[in-house]
C-alpha positions, 0 to 999 in steps of 0.5 A, spaced: 500 500 500 502 507 498 500 512 503 499 519 501 498 526 504 492 527 500 488 523 495 483 526 490 478 522 487 476 525 480 479 530 476 474 535 474 474 541 480 477 536 484 484 537 480 484 544 481 485 543 489 492 541 488 496 547 486 502 550 488 500 550 495 501 543 495 508 542 493 510 539 499 504 534 499 505 527 496 498 527 492 495 521 489 489 523 483 485 518 481 480 518 475 476 512 472 474 516 465 478 521 461 482 526 465 479 533 466 472 530 468 465 531 465 465 539 464 471 539 459 470 532 456 462 531 455 459 537 459 458 544 459 464 546 455 463 542 449 455 543 449 456 551 449 461 550 443 456 546 439 450 551 442 454 557 439 453 555 432 446 553 433 445 560 436 448 563 429 444 559 425 438 561 429 439 568 428 441 567 421 434 564 420 431 570 423 434 575 419 428 577 415 425 581 421 431 586 420 430 586 413 437 582 412 437 577 407 440 571 411 439 564 410 440 558 415 442 552 411 444 547 417 451 545 419 456 540 417 456 536 423 463 532 422 466 539 421 463 542 428 464 536 432 472 536 429 473 543 431 470 542 438 474 536 440 480 538 436 481 544 441 478 540 447 482 533 446 489 536 446 488 541 452 486 535 456 492 531 454 496 537 456 493 537 462 494 530 464 501 530 462 502 536 466 500 532 472 503 526 470 510 530 470 509 533 477 514 529 482 509 530 488 503 527 484 501 520 482 496 519 477 492 513 477 487 511 471 482 506 474 476 505 478 477 506 486 473 503 491 473 504 499 476 498 503 476 502 509 477 509 512 481 513 508 483 507 504 482 505 497 483 499 492 484 502 485 483 497 479 487 500 473 486 500 466 492 495 465 488 490 470 492 491 476 490 493 482 493 497 487 492 500 494 492 507 496 491 511 503 491 518 505 491 522 511 486 526 507 481 524 502 477 528 497 471 525 494 470 529 487 467 523 483 462 527 479 455 524 476 453 521 470 447 521 466 441 517 468 438 511 464 431 510 465 428 503 465 424 504 458 421 498 456 424 495 449 431 500 451 435 493 451 433 491 444 436 497 441 443 499 440 447 502 446 452 507 445 459 504 445 463 506 451 470 501 449 475 503 452 471 504 458 475 510 460 474 514 454 468 513 449 471 518 444 467 515 438 460 512 440 459 509 433 452 509 430 447 507 436 440 507 437 440 511 443 445 516 447 446 520 453 449 527 453 456 523 455 456 520 448 451 524 443 456 530 442 461 525 439 456 521 434 459 520 427 453 524 423 447 528 424 441 524 425 435 526 421 430 525 426 432 525 433 427 524 440 430 528 446 427 525 452 427 530 458 425 537 458 431 540 463 437 544 461 441 539 458 435 536 454 433 543 451 440 545 450 441 539 446 434 540 442 436 547 440 443 544 437 440 539 433 434 543 431 438 548 429 443 544 425 438 541 421 435 535 425 427 534 426 427 534 433 421 531 438 422 533 445 418 529 450 417 531 458 412 529 463 412 536 466 407 541 463 412 545 461 420 545 459 425 547 464 419 546 469 424 548 475 425 555 473 420 560 475 413 558 472 412 564 468 419 563 465 418 556 463 411 557 460 414 563 455 420 558 454 416 552 452 412 557 447 419 559 444 421 552 443 414 550 440 416 554 434 423 551 433 421 543 434 416 538 436 414 539 444 410 534 447 409 536 454 405 532 459 407 526 456 411 519 458 415 515 454 412 508 455 416 503 450 421 503 444 421 498 439 426 497 433 424 497 426 427 497 419 427 504 418 428 507 425 426 507 432 419 507 434 417 511 441 410 509 444 408 515 448 402 517 452 399 523 455 394 528 453 391 528 446 397 532 443 402 528 445 400 521 445 401 516 439 407 514 436 413 517 433 419 514 429 426 517 429 433 515 428 436 516 435 433 517 442 437 522 446 436 520 454 436 527 458 432 525 464 437 527 469 444 525 473 446 521 478 451 522 483 457 517 483 458 516 490 454 509 489 460 507 485 465 508 491 463 503 497 463 510 501 460 506 507 466 502 508 469 509 509 464 511 514 461 516 509 454 518 510 449 519 503 442 521 503 436 518 500 438 521 493 445 518 494 448 524 495 454 524 499 452 528 506 457 534 507 457 540 512 458 547 511 466 546 511 465 540 505 467 535 510 463 528 510 461 524 516 468 520 516 474 524 519 479 526 514 474 525 508 471 531 504 467 531 498 465 537 493 461 538 486 456 533 483 457 527 488 455 532 494 451 537 491 444 539 491 446 544 485 450 540 481 453 545 476 460 547 475 461 553 478 458 550 484 463 545 484 469 550 483 466 554 489 466 547 493 473 546 491 476 553 493 473 551 500 476 544 500 483 547 498 483 552 503 480 548 509 485 542 507 491 547 510 487 548 516 485 541 519 489 543 525 486 549 526 478 549 524 477 556 527 481 558 520 476 554 516 471 557 511 464 555 510 461 554 503 456 558 501 450 555 497 445 560 498 444 563 492 447 559 486 445 562 479 444 558 473 443 559 466 440 555 460 444 556 453 438 554 449 434 559 444 432 563 448 437 563 453 434 563 460 438 565 467 436 565 474 438 566 481 434 566 488 427 564 489 422 563 484 415 567 485 412 560 487 417 559 492 417 566 495 410 566 495 410 559 499 415 562 504 410 567 505 414 573 503 411 580 501 413 580 494 414 586 490 415 585 482 419 589 477 418 586 470 421 589 463 421 586 456 427 587 451 422 590 446 421 596 451 429 598 451 432 602 445 437 596 443 430 591 443 428 596 438 435 594 434 433 587 435 426 588 433 424 584 439 417 586 439 416 582 432 418 575 435 412 571 432 412 567 426 406 572 423 411 578 424 408 580 431 409 578 438 405 572 438 406 564 437 402 560 432 396 559 438 396 567 439 400 567 446 405 572 447 412 571 446 416 576 450 424 576 452 424 579 459 427 580 466 423 579 472 425 581 479 423 579 486 423 583 492 422 582 499 418 588 502 420 587 509 427 588 507 427 592 501 432 586 498 432 582 492 430 575 493 430 572 486 432 574 478 429 571 472 431 572 465 429 570 458 432 572 452 439 574 448 445 574 453 441 572 459 447 569 462 451 575 461 445 580 463 444 576 470 451 578 473 450 584 477 443 581 479 447 575 482 452 580 486 446 584 488 442 578 491 449 575 494 451 581 497 444 583 500 444 590 497 438 594 498 434 595 492 433 602 493 437 607 489 441 601 486 439 602 479 441 610 480 448 608 483 451 607 477 452 608 470 448 604 465 451 604 458 446 607 453 443 604 448 446 597 451 442 591 452 443 592 460 438 597 460 433 592 461 436 590 467 436 597 469 429 598 468 427 592 471 430 594 477 427 601 477 420 598 477 422 593 482 424 599 486 417 603 485 413 597 487 417 596 493 416 604 495 408 603 494 
């Protein structure tokens, strides 16, 4: 058995812990898949590199409302895919080589399981098994896509994952998860997306813009149903203008035919029936990887959802064992994992002086959805705030009401040249802010529209710092006529409502 000062399980955010301040520590880093973890290899980074060209295509298709002669003719899938991973893969290889070249770090490519407190058995790619232990152990093993028990799924061609550590080329298959779908050989002509969360709507946007005929199926009444209800409803309307959306619908079974895969759906009248596609993308959520580590043998507690339980310092129930990121978080987002890693990194240097440790702050974790349109949020939804009995003030402003909204013709978003969808319902991009009358502070911010992920940043600061809304909008300059004026005006409206 080899003993280390520090053992880290996972090379996503966990890899960032071992910086120059650990130069005098003996460290082991263990990775069961591709070095770098989910985000850079098969998650947030490549998905956004696919999403940006999709947005370019969408904007080109909408040029007519600006008087611009533009057309969108789909995408060259192999060219986009090879460009994306032609940038990512060498970067990952360089990062792995850097770690392997450090004298105080040993990298193990294999699957680890606890055998005792702070002791692990690692099954290496070579087939050899080694034993390692550490004074401190960090569990940063991430999560994986859920593959639901669908009748008939086992009769379809599953995505190839050989070699098991790096599914670079999943080959032709009948179904995929987000782990494999961005590396598929060619664009499917017809694609079904099961699930309406952020992964599902981002990838539905990508494939629809690139030229696939997309059908999205979700059991909820709206897509991205964890968002503020008004935002989720509006987003679902926009999505219906771009691809076939079946909400309130369940996938009962699938079957292989000579011409594709048939999905048998049940739900409301519009969503039920059968749909034939060439491939099925499963995007129904993610599962923390703690169940693959035998954490109970280390004395590490998990909750009913399989999430490793940590305290505010990111310590588990076992002495000397820490956890961070998706494996221990109820907000499984990369920026949340990075925050956790910074906390663990600091606290590892103060194990003998807990008074110097810092606590993680998960109170106001923002999120963004990179679809068309973008969605961003932080804090409570209106529904959550009212359930908590907060006396709410609301400030709401549309993009169409600001000068840059005029430049974008944001009051002509519908298919008929107005601001309504095919059913006559409103189509709007907007900022919605929620304030607490008792405190005068922001408790929620929800945006839907172009660059929502950027526009929300000052609102994240305001809610995180507990800034009072009164006078906030007038405490700074707002560039005119920039898109940020939609935030300025929403703040002014919120302030006015708070003053009533």
